Structure formats: C-alpha cells, structure tokens
Backbone as JSON Lines, residues from 0, in Angstrom:
{"i":0,"aa":"X","n":[-9.96,-14.55,37.38],"ca":[-9.84,-13.14,37.09],"c":[-8.52,-12.63,37.63]}
{"i":1,"aa":"X","n":[-7.87,-11.79,36.87],"ca":[-6.57,-11.25,37.26],"c":[-6.75,-10.16,38.31]}
{"i":2,"aa":"X","n":[-5.87,-10.2,39.31],"ca":[-5.96,-9.23,40.4],"c":[-4.97,-8.07,40.25]}
{"i":3,"aa":"X","n":[-3.98,-8.22,39.44],"ca":[-2.97,-7.16,39.33],"c":[-2.78,-6.75,37.88]}
{"i":4,"aa":"X","n":[-2.2,-5.6,37.71],"ca":[-1.92,-5.09,36.38],"c":[-0.93,-5.99,35.67]}
{"i":5,"aa":"X","n":[0.03,-6.54,36.41],"ca":[1.07,-7.35,35.77],"c":[0.5,-8.63,35.17]}
{"i":6,"aa":"X","n":[-0.64,-9.09,35.67],"ca":[-1.24,-10.28,35.08],"c":[-1.87,-9.95,33.73]}
{"i":7,"aa":"X","n":[-2.4,-8.73,33.59],"ca":[-2.95,-8.31,32.3],"c":[-1.85,-7.87,31.34]}
{"i":8,"aa":"X","n":[-0.89,-7.15,31.88],"ca":[0.18,-6.56,31.06],"c":[1.54,-6.92,31.66]}
{"i":9,"aa":"X","n":[2.01,-8.13,31.45],"ca":[3.29,-8.51,32.06],"c":[4.46,-7.69,31.56]}
{"i":10,"aa":"X","n":[4.38,-7.18,30.34],"ca":[5.5,-6.39,29.84],"c":[5.58,-5.03,30.52]}
{"i":11,"aa":"X","n":[4.48,-4.53,31.09],"ca":[4.5,-3.23,31.75],"c":[5.42,-3.25,32.96]}
{"i":12,"aa":"X","n":[5.43,-4.33,33.69],"ca":[6.27,-4.43,34.87],"c":[7.73,-4.57,34.45]}
{"i":13,"aa":"X","n":[8.0,-5.42,33.49],"ca":[9.39,-5.63,33.09],"c":[9.95,-4.41,32.37]}
{"i":14,"aa":"X","n":[9.09,-3.64,31.68],"ca":[9.58,-2.46,30.99],"c":[10.14,-1.46,31.99]}
{"i":15,"aa":"X","n":[9.42,-1.22,33.06],"ca":[9.89,-0.29,34.09],"c":[11.18,-0.76,34.71]}
{"i":16,"aa":"X","n":[11.32,-2.05,34.92],"ca":[12.53,-2.58,35.52],"c":[13.72,-2.41,34.58]}
{"i":17,"aa":"X","n":[13.51,-2.69,33.28],"ca":[14.61,-2.54,32.32],"c":[15.04,-1.09,32.19]}
{"i":18,"aa":"X","n":[14.09,-0.18,32.21],"ca":[14.45,1.22,32.07],"c":[15.27,1.68,33.27]}
{"i":19,"aa":"X","n":[14.96,1.19,34.46],"ca":[15.7,1.58,35.64],"c":[17.1,0.98,35.65]}
{"i":20,"aa":"X","n":[17.29,-0.17,35.01],"ca":[18.58,-0.84,35.04],"c":[19.49,-0.4,33.9]}
{"i":21,"aa":"X","n":[19.01,0.45,33.0],"ca":[19.8,0.87,31.86],"c":[21.04,1.63,32.33]}
{"i":22,"aa":"X","n":[22.22,1.2,31.91],"ca":[23.41,1.91,32.36],"c":[23.52,3.26,31.68]}
{"i":23,"aa":"X","n":[23.9,4.24,32.46],"ca":[24.08,5.58,31.93],"c":[25.51,6.0,32.19]}
{"i":24,"aa":"X","n":[26.19,6.42,31.15],"ca":[27.59,6.82,31.28],"c":[27.71,8.19,31.91]}
{"i":25,"aa":"X","n":[28.92,8.57,32.22],"ca":[29.14,9.9,32.8],"c":[28.84,10.98,31.77]}
{"i":26,"aa":"X","n":[28.33,12.08,32.22],"ca":[27.99,13.17,31.32],"c":[29.21,14.03,31.06]}
{"i":27,"aa":"X","n":[29.23,14.64,29.89],"ca":[30.3,15.55,29.57],"c":[30.1,16.88,30.27]}
{"i":28,"aa":"X","n":[31.13,17.68,30.27],"ca":[31.08,18.96,30.96],"c":[30.04,19.9,30.34]}
{"i":29,"aa":"X","n":[29.95,19.9,29.02],"ca":[28.99,20.77,28.35],"c":[27.56,20.35,28.66]}
{"i":30,"aa":"X","n":[27.29,19.06,28.66],"ca":[25.94,18.58,28.98],"c":[25.57,18.97,30.4]}
{"i":31,"aa":"X","n":[26.49,18.81,31.32],"ca":[26.24,19.18,32.72],"c":[25.95,20.66,32.84]}
{"i":32,"aa":"X","n":[26.73,21.48,32.14],"ca":[26.54,22.93,32.18],"c":[25.19,23.31,31.58]}
{"i":33,"aa":"X","n":[24.82,22.69,30.45],"ca":[23.54,22.98,29.83],"c":[22.37,22.6,30.74]}
{"i":34,"aa":"X","n":[22.48,21.46,31.39],"ca":[21.4,21.03,32.29],"c":[21.29,21.96,33.5]}
{"i":35,"aa":"X","n":[22.42,22.41,34.03],"ca":[22.38,23.35,35.16],"c":[21.78,24.68,34.73]}
{"i":36,"aa":"X","n":[22.14,25.15,33.54],"ca":[21.58,26.4,33.04],"c":[20.09,26.27,32.74]}
{"i":37,"aa":"X","n":[19.67,25.08,32.28],"ca":[18.25,24.84,32.05],"c":[17.48,24.92,33.37]}
{"i":38,"aa":"X","n":[18.02,24.3,34.4],"ca":[17.35,24.35,35.7],"c":[17.25,25.79,36.2]}
{"i":39,"aa":"X","n":[18.31,26.57,36.01],"ca":[18.29,27.97,36.42],"c":[17.28,28.77,35.6]}
{"i":40,"aa":"X","n":[17.19,28.5,34.31],"ca":[16.23,29.2,33.44],"c":[14.8,28.88,33.83]}
{"i":41,"aa":"X","n":[14.54,27.63,34.18],"ca":[13.2,27.24,34.61],"c":[12.84,27.96,35.9]}
{"i":42,"aa":"X","n":[13.78,28.01,36.84],"ca":[13.51,28.67,38.12],"c":[13.31,30.17,37.96]}
{"i":43,"aa":"X","n":[14.07,30.78,37.05],"ca":[13.97,32.22,36.88],"c":[12.83,32.63,35.97]}
{"i":44,"aa":"X","n":[12.27,31.69,35.22],"ca":[11.17,32.0,34.31],"c":[11.62,32.58,32.98]}
{"i":45,"aa":"X","n":[12.88,32.38,32.61],"ca":[13.41,32.88,31.33],"c":[12.94,31.96,30.21]}
{"i":46,"aa":"X","n":[11.89,32.37,29.52],"ca":[11.27,31.53,28.5],"c":[12.16,31.24,27.32]}
{"i":47,"aa":"X","n":[12.9,32.24,26.85],"ca":[13.76,32.05,25.69],"c":[14.87,31.05,25.99]}
{"i":48,"aa":"X","n":[15.54,31.23,27.1],"ca":[16.62,30.31,27.49],"c":[16.07,28.92,27.73]}
{"i":49,"aa":"X","n":[14.93,28.85,28.4],"ca":[14.32,27.56,28.7],"c":[13.99,26.8,27.42]}
{"i":50,"aa":"X","n":[13.42,27.49,26.45],"ca":[13.05,26.86,25.19],"c":[14.27,26.35,24.44]}
{"i":51,"aa":"X","n":[15.29,27.19,24.32],"ca":[16.5,26.8,23.58],"c":[17.24,25.67,24.27]}
{"i":52,"aa":"X","n":[17.35,25.76,25.58],"ca":[18.11,24.74,26.32],"c":[17.39,23.4,26.35]}
{"i":53,"aa":"X","n":[16.08,23.4,26.43],"ca":[15.34,22.13,26.44],"c":[15.59,21.34,25.16]}
{"i":54,"aa":"X","n":[15.59,22.04,24.03],"ca":[15.81,21.36,22.75],"c":[17.22,20.8,22.68]}
{"i":55,"aa":"X","n":[18.21,21.55,23.12],"ca":[19.6,21.09,23.04],"c":[19.84,19.93,24.0]}
{"i":56,"aa":"X","n":[19.32,20.03,25.21],"ca":[19.49,18.93,26.18],"c":[18.81,17.67,25.65]}
{"i":57,"aa":"X","n":[17.64,17.81,25.04],"ca":[16.96,16.65,24.47],"c":[17.77,16.05,23.32]}
{"i":58,"aa":"X","n":[18.36,16.9,22.49],"ca":[19.19,16.41,21.38],"c":[20.41,15.65,21.91]}
{"i":59,"aa":"X","n":[21.0,16.14,22.97],"ca":[22.15,15.45,23.58],"c":[21.72,14.11,24.16]}
{"i":60,"aa":"X","n":[20.58,14.08,24.83],"ca":[20.1,12.83,25.4],"c":[19.74,11.83,24.3]}
{"i":61,"aa":"X","n":[19.15,12.29,23.22],"ca":[18.83,11.4,22.1],"c":[20.08,10.82,21.49]}
{"i":62,"aa":"X","n":[21.12,11.62,21.39],"ca":[22.39,11.13,20.82],"c":[23.03,10.09,21.75]}
{"i":63,"aa":"X","n":[22.87,10.26,23.06],"ca":[23.44,9.3,24.0],"c":[22.79,7.94,23.89]}
{"i":64,"aa":"X","n":[21.49,7.91,23.64],"ca":[20.78,6.62,23.62],"c":[20.58,6.07,22.22]}
{"i":65,"aa":"X","n":[21.06,6.78,21.21],"ca":[20.94,6.29,19.84],"c":[21.86,5.09,19.66]}
{"i":66,"aa":"X","n":[21.42,4.13,18.91],"ca":[22.23,2.94,18.66],"c":[21.86,1.8,19.59]}
{"i":67,"aa":"X","n":[22.68,0.79,19.56],"ca":[22.39,-0.43,20.32],"c":[22.63,-0.27,21.81]}
{"i":68,"aa":"X","n":[23.59,0.58,22.19],"ca":[23.93,0.73,23.6],"c":[24.01,2.21,23.96]}
{"i":69,"aa":"X","n":[23.79,2.5,25.23],"ca":[23.92,3.86,25.71],"c":[25.4,4.21,25.73]}
{"i":70,"aa":"X","n":[25.72,5.38,25.21],"ca":[27.12,5.8,25.2],"c":[27.23,7.23,25.72]}
{"i":71,"aa":"X","n":[28.27,7.48,26.47],"ca":[28.52,8.83,26.96],"c":[29.13,9.65,25.83]}
{"i":72,"aa":"X","n":[28.69,10.87,25.71],"ca":[29.23,11.74,24.68],"c":[30.44,12.48,25.21]}
{"i":73,"aa":"X","n":[31.44,12.62,24.36],"ca":[32.62,13.38,24.72],"c":[32.46,14.82,24.29]}
{"i":74,"aa":"X","n":[33.45,15.62,24.57],"ca":[33.42,17.04,24.23],"c":[33.16,17.32,22.76]}
{"i":75,"aa":"X","n":[33.89,16.67,21.84],"ca":[33.65,16.96,20.42],"c":[32.25,16.6,19.94]}
{"i":76,"aa":"X","n":[31.7,15.5,20.46],"ca":[30.33,15.12,20.07],"c":[29.32,16.12,20.59]}
{"i":77,"aa":"X","n":[29.51,16.57,21.84],"ca":[28.6,17.55,22.41],"c":[28.63,18.86,21.62]}
{"i":78,"aa":"X","n":[29.83,19.3,21.29],"ca":[29.98,20.54,20.54],"c":[29.34,20.42,19.17]}
{"i":79,"aa":"X","n":[29.51,19.26,18.53],"ca":[28.91,19.05,17.2],"c":[27.39,19.13,17.27]}
{"i":80,"aa":"X","n":[26.8,18.6,18.32],"ca":[25.34,18.64,18.46],"c":[24.86,20.06,18.7]}
{"i":81,"aa":"X","n":[25.55,20.8,19.56],"ca":[25.17,22.19,19.82],"c":[25.35,23.03,18.54]}
{"i":82,"aa":"X","n":[26.44,22.79,17.81],"ca":[26.65,23.5,16.53],"c":[25.5,23.2,15.57]}
{"i":83,"aa":"X","n":[25.08,21.96,15.52],"ca":[23.97,21.59,14.65],"c":[22.69,22.31,15.02]}
{"i":84,"aa":"X","n":[22.44,22.46,16.31],"ca":[21.24,23.18,16.76],"c":[21.34,24.66,16.42]}
{"i":85,"aa":"X","n":[22.55,25.25,16.55],"ca":[22.73,26.66,16.2],"c":[22.5,26.84,14.7]}
{"i":86,"aa":"X","n":[23.09,25.97,13.89],"ca":[22.91,26.06,12.44],"c":[21.44,25.88,12.05]}
{"i":87,"aa":"X","n":[20.76,24.98,12.73],"ca":[19.34,24.75,12.46],"c":[18.53,26.02,12.74]}
{"i":88,"aa":"X","n":[18.84,26.69,13.83],"ca":[18.12,27.92,14.17],"c":[18.43,29.04,13.16]}
{"i":89,"aa":"X","n":[19.68,29.13,12.74],"ca":[20.04,30.16,11.76],"c":[19.34,29.9,10.41]}
{"i":90,"aa":"X","n":[19.26,28.64,10.02],"ca":[18.58,28.3,8.77],"c":[17.08,28.6,8.88]}
{"i":91,"aa":"X","n":[16.49,28.3,10.02],"ca":[15.07,28.6,10.22],"c":[14.83,30.1,10.2]}
{"i":92,"aa":"X","n":[15.75,30.86,10.77],"ca":[15.61,32.32,10.77],"c":[15.62,32.87,9.35]}
{"i":93,"aa":"X","n":[16.47,32.31,8.49],"ca":[16.5,32.75,7.1],"c":[15.18,32.45,6.39]}
{"i":94,"aa":"X","n":[14.61,31.28,6.68],"ca":[13.33,30.93,6.07],"c":[12.19,31.81,6.56]}
{"i":95,"aa":"X","n":[12.22,32.14,7.84],"ca":[11.17,32.96,8.42],"c":[11.3,34.44,8.05]}
{"i":96,"aa":"X","n":[12.48,34.88,7.64],"ca":[12.76,36.3,7.45],"c":[11.77,36.96,6.48]}
{"i":97,"aa":"X","n":[11.36,36.26,5.45],"ca":[10.5,36.87,4.45],"c":[9.09,37.14,4.96]}
{"i":98,"aa":"X","n":[8.48,36.16,5.62],"ca":[7.07,36.3,5.98],"c":[6.77,36.47,7.45]}
{"i":99,"aa":"X","n":[7.68,36.02,8.31],"ca":[7.41,36.07,9.75],"c":[8.62,36.64,10.48]}
{"i":100,"aa":"X","n":[8.77,37.95,10.47],"ca":[9.96,38.55,11.08],"c":[10.07,38.3,12.59]}
{"i":101,"aa":"X","n":[8.93,38.18,13.29],"ca":[8.99,37.91,14.74],"c":[9.55,36.51,15.01]}
{"i":102,"aa":"X","n":[9.19,35.54,14.18],"ca":[9.73,34.19,14.33],"c":[11.2,34.16,13.95]}
{"i":103,"aa":"X","n":[11.58,34.93,12.93],"ca":[12.98,35.01,12.53],"c":[13.82,35.61,13.65]}
{"i":104,"aa":"X","n":[13.29,36.64,14.29],"ca":[14.01,37.27,15.41],"c":[14.17,36.3,16.58]}
{"i":105,"aa":"X","n":[13.12,35.53,16.85],"ca":[13.19,34.55,17.94],"c":[14.24,33.48,17.65]}
{"i":106,"aa":"X","n":[14.24,32.97,16.42],"ca":[15.21,31.93,16.05],"c":[16.64,32.47,16.09]}
{"i":107,"aa":"X","n":[16.82,33.71,15.62],"ca":[18.15,34.32,15.66],"c":[18.6,34.52,17.09]}
{"i":108,"aa":"X","n":[17.71,34.96,17.96],"ca":[18.06,35.16,19.37],"c":[18.44,33.83,20.03]}
{"i":109,"aa":"X","n":[17.71,32.76,19.73],"ca":[18.04,31.45,20.29],"c":[19.37,30.96,19.75]}
{"i":110,"aa":"X","n":[19.64,31.2,18.46],"ca":[20.93,30.78,17.88],"c":[22.07,31.53,18.55]}
{"i":111,"aa":"X","n":[21.9,32.83,18.76],"ca":[22.94,33.61,19.43],"c":[23.13,33.15,20.87]}
{"i":112,"aa":"X","n":[22.03,32.82,21.54],"ca":[22.12,32.33,22.92],"c":[22.9,31.01,22.98]}
{"i":113,"aa":"X","n":[22.58,30.08,22.08],"ca":[23.25,28.79,22.08],"c":[24.7,28.88,21.62]}
{"i":114,"aa":"X","n":[24.99,29.85,20.76],"ca":[26.36,30.01,20.26],"c":[27.32,30.36,21.39]}
{"i":115,"aa":"X","n":[26.83,30.92,22.46],"ca":[27.71,31.24,23.6],"c":[28.31,29.98,24.21]}
{"i":116,"aa":"X","n":[27.66,28.86,24.06],"ca":[28.18,27.61,24.62],"c":[29.29,27.02,23.77]}
{"i":117,"aa":"X","n":[29.51,27.55,22.59],"ca":[30.54,27.04,21.7],"c":[31.88,27.74,21.9]}
{"i":118,"aa":"X","n":[31.92,28.78,22.71],"ca":[33.16,29.52,22.92],"c":[34.1,28.83,23.85]}
C-alpha cells in the first residue's frame, strides 16, 4: 500500500517542481505599474478599478506564457494588449447600449479607466 501522495500521483510532485523552476523574465514598466495599481485597488476596495485591472494583468500574464517559452513583454507589446482590452470594452459597451444601459455604462467606465494607461 502506498504511503504518500507521490506514490499514487507521481506527476503531482514533479508538476509543482516544474512550475517553481519556470524562468520568468523581467516585467515591463507598464505591467509593474498595473500590478501596483491593482494591489492598491484591492486594498482600497475600489471594485471598478479592481475588476478592470485584474483582467488586464491576466491578459498580460497570458501573453507572457503563450508559446513554447516564457517571454518578457516589452513596452509595445504591453501597450498593444492594453489597447486590445480598451477596444474590447468599447465594443461591448456598444453591444450593451441597446438593452442594458447599466452594463454599457460599466464597460465604458472601465474602458476610460484603462485608457489612462495608454497616455
């Protein structure tokens, strides 16, 4: 009879080890700023900022790990991702405008909030 989890699930132990050893490149200035602002929004309880920043930070992290190897994003790549999120929110606001004005207002407010990072 097996006494440890690793005897039943040997990949569980090695998975954790591989994840810890994954090299992570240096973060760009925009990513660092977004993460700091997210932490501040969480501490202050600002729901709108927290919601918008979580999605953008996740999109940046997904872009870093996409592909065969982890790659650090540079300024132009970070800006392109944030622009994409702003455009996505503006498009959603247009779709919501007809039937759900409160959702359209929320999406527009998030787009305006994120657009400040593009200046």
